[in-house]
Each structure stands twice: as structure tokens, then as C-alpha cells.
N, C-alpha and C positions, 0 to 999 in steps of 0.2 A: 504494500500500500504506500503510495506516494504521500509525502507530507505537503502542506501548503508551500513551504520553502522550496522543496524539490520542484514542484510545478512552476513556481515563480522563476527559479533559476533556469529551468529548462526552456521556458518559452519567453523569457524576457518581458514579463509583466510585472507591474508594481502592485503592492498590496492595495493601493488606492484604486487602481483599475479593476482589480478583482472585486473590491467592495462595491463598485458601481455595477458590475455585472451581477453580483449577488443581489443587490437591491432591485435591479431591473427584473430579474427572474424570480425573486422571492425565495431564494435558497441560501443555505449557509455558505460562508466564504470558502470553506474547504471544498464543497461541491462545485462552487463557481470556479475555483482555481483549476480543478480537474477538467471541467467542461471547456473553459477558456484555453487551457493547454492544448486540447485537441483542435478546437476551432481555429486557433491562431496559425495552424499548420497549412491551411488552405486559403486561397484568395476569397472563396465564398465565406469561409469562417471569419476572416478578417473583416469582410464587409458586414457580416451579421453583428459582430462585436462593435463595430463602429456605429451601426444603426442603434444598438442598445444604448450606447452613450448619447447619441443624438436624441433619442426618445427621452432620456432622463433630463437632458438640457431643456427640451421643449416643455416637459411637465413642470420643471422648476420655474421656468419663465412664466408659465401659465398661472402658477400660484403665487408669483411675485417673490419667490425665494432667490433673490439676486446672488447671494453668497454661494448657494448650492449650484446655481446655473454657471457662475463664473468658474467655480472649482471644477465642475464637470467639463466645461469648455477647455480648460487648461489640460486636464487629463486626456481628453479626446484628441487635442492637438498633438500631445506627446505621443499618444498611441499611433496616430496616423503617420507621424514622422518615423517612428520606430518600426512600423509595419505597413509600409506603403503598398498600395494595390498596383499591380501591373497595368499598364495602359494597353 
């Protein structure tokens, strides 16, 4: 069984990125780390993870939670830089 740290180290995700994925999916961080570790290995998975983050930004904006929205924007930008989609 992989630990959260193993997953993060393997797929180059941060704890904050995994926390956003866990929030979006309503699952524990450990489960989100394992799911994200698999998804980040394919362009389709990277696109899906990016969409999760964009969904959370949109929801935070809609409820006026500017701090959460800005934090999620920053994490999404880092994720997109670290895991670019092929053109």
C-alpha cells in the first residue's frame, strides 16, 4: 500500500493539490492522492484534474470566497505548469 508521501513523490503533486482534488471528489486525501497519481499519468487524466481545480475556483467565486478562489487559482496555475497538456 502506497502512502500519501509515496504518491506525492511519484507523481509530483503537492499536498495542497491533492487536498483540492479530495475536496472536489469528497474523498479522503489518501484516496485522492492515489487517484491523482494514476490520473496524472495520462493527458486525459491531467485534463480531468485541471477541470476539478477549475470547478473549485468557479464554486469559490460563486460564493464570494475570494481567498479560496485565489488559492485554488495559484495551485491550478502551478499544476498546469508542472503538467502541461500536449498540443
